[in-house]
Structure formats: structure tokens, C-alpha cells
C-alpha positions as a Python dict, from the first residue, in 0.01 Angstrom:
ca = {
    (1, 'X'): (0, 0, 0),
    (2, 'X'): (315, 198, -89),
    (3, 'X'): (271, 494, -325),
    (4, 'X'): (515, 725, -502),
    (5, 'X'): (487, 1046, -699),
    (6, 'X'): (736, 1240, -907),
    (7, 'X'): (735, 1511, -1170),
    (8, 'X'): (859, 1406, -1514),
    (9, 'X'): (880, 1722, -1723),
    (10, 'X'): (521, 1794, -1828),
    (11, 'X'): (355, 1522, -1619),
    (12, 'X'): (307, 1402, -1265),
    (13, 'X'): (376, 1030, -1234),
    (14, 'X'): (186, 843, -963),
    (15, 'X'): (255, 480, -878),
    (16, 'X'): (85, 247, -629),
    (17, 'X'): (212, -100, -538),
    (18, 'X'): (5, -395, -421),
    (19, 'X'): (72, -760, -344),
    (20, 'X'): (-156, -899, -615),
    (21, 'X'): (6, -1019, -937),
    (22, 'X'): (-332, -1011, -1115),
    (23, 'X'): (-367, -732, -1371),
    (24, 'X'): (-626, -456, -1317),
    (25, 'X'): (-969, -537, -1461),
    (26, 'X'): (-1211, -289, -1619),
    (27, 'X'): (-1551, -316, -1448),
    (28, 'X'): (-1882, -143, -1501),
    (29, 'X'): (-1898, 183, -1302),
    (30, 'X'): (-2202, 60, -1104),
    (31, 'X'): (-2008, -240, -966),
    (32, 'X'): (-1838, -187, -628),
    (33, 'X'): (-1494, -43, -706),
    (34, 'X'): (-1569, -37, -1079),
    (35, 'X'): (-1510, 333, -1134),
    (36, 'X'): (-1144, 337, -1027),
    (37, 'X'): (-972, 208, -1339),
    (38, 'X'): (-1203, 414, -1561),
    (39, 'X'): (-1105, 722, -1365),
    (40, 'X'): (-735, 641, -1404),
    (41, 'X'): (-786, 595, -1779),
    (42, 'X'): (-977, 925, -1822),
    (43, 'X'): (-747, 1140, -1609),
    (44, 'X'): (-412, 1013, -1729),
    (45, 'X'): (-207, 1063, -2041),
    (46, 'X'): (-56, 715, -2003),
    (47, 'X'): (-97, 438, -1748),
    (48, 'X'): (16, 81, -1707),
    (49, 'X'): (133, -193, -1476),
    (50, 'X'): (474, -336, -1395),
    (51, 'X'): (523, -675, -1228),
    (52, 'X'): (733, -683, -912),
    (53, 'X'): (880, -967, -707),
    (54, 'X'): (585, -953, -466),
    (55, 'X'): (295, -820, -677),
    (56, 'X'): (269, -526, -916),
    (57, 'X'): (285, -149, -950),
    (58, 'X'): (6, 42, -1124),
    (59, 'X'): (124, 380, -1251),
    (60, 'X'): (-20, 678, -1437),
    (61, 'X'): (108, 1002, -1585),
    (62, 'X'): (-116, 1301, -1523),
    (63, 'X'): (-48, 1594, -1759),
    (64, 'X'): (56, 1921, -1593),
    (65, 'X'): (-39, 2263, -1730),
}
């Protein structure tokens, strides 16, 4: 699973690629793997997905002090 990070002014941008074209799904925290997207949402200033030729990239911008 390729990952990238870069600083964009006042934020750190993290991006992770996977081979699934399905969008991320919010799940209850008590479901296996259910806390991950909630954690991304709470920690980030912005986040989203971008389709790619062989799946998608999920990215987030984490605010820097």
C-alpha cells in the first residue's frame, strides 16, 4: 500500500493508495476496523478520496502548529 507525505504550508498532507475503487465507509467504532475513518475525520482539517486508474487514494491534511 503506497503512502506519501508532504508539508503544504500549515498542514501535513498524508495520502495512502489502495487497489479498491470502493469509497471509504463510516462504521461503528466497535466493528472491526470501524475506528479508522472516524480517526481520520477527527484528526484532520480536510480529507477526501481521489480515484486512480487502479483504485483510489485516501488523503488527509493534518494541521501543523
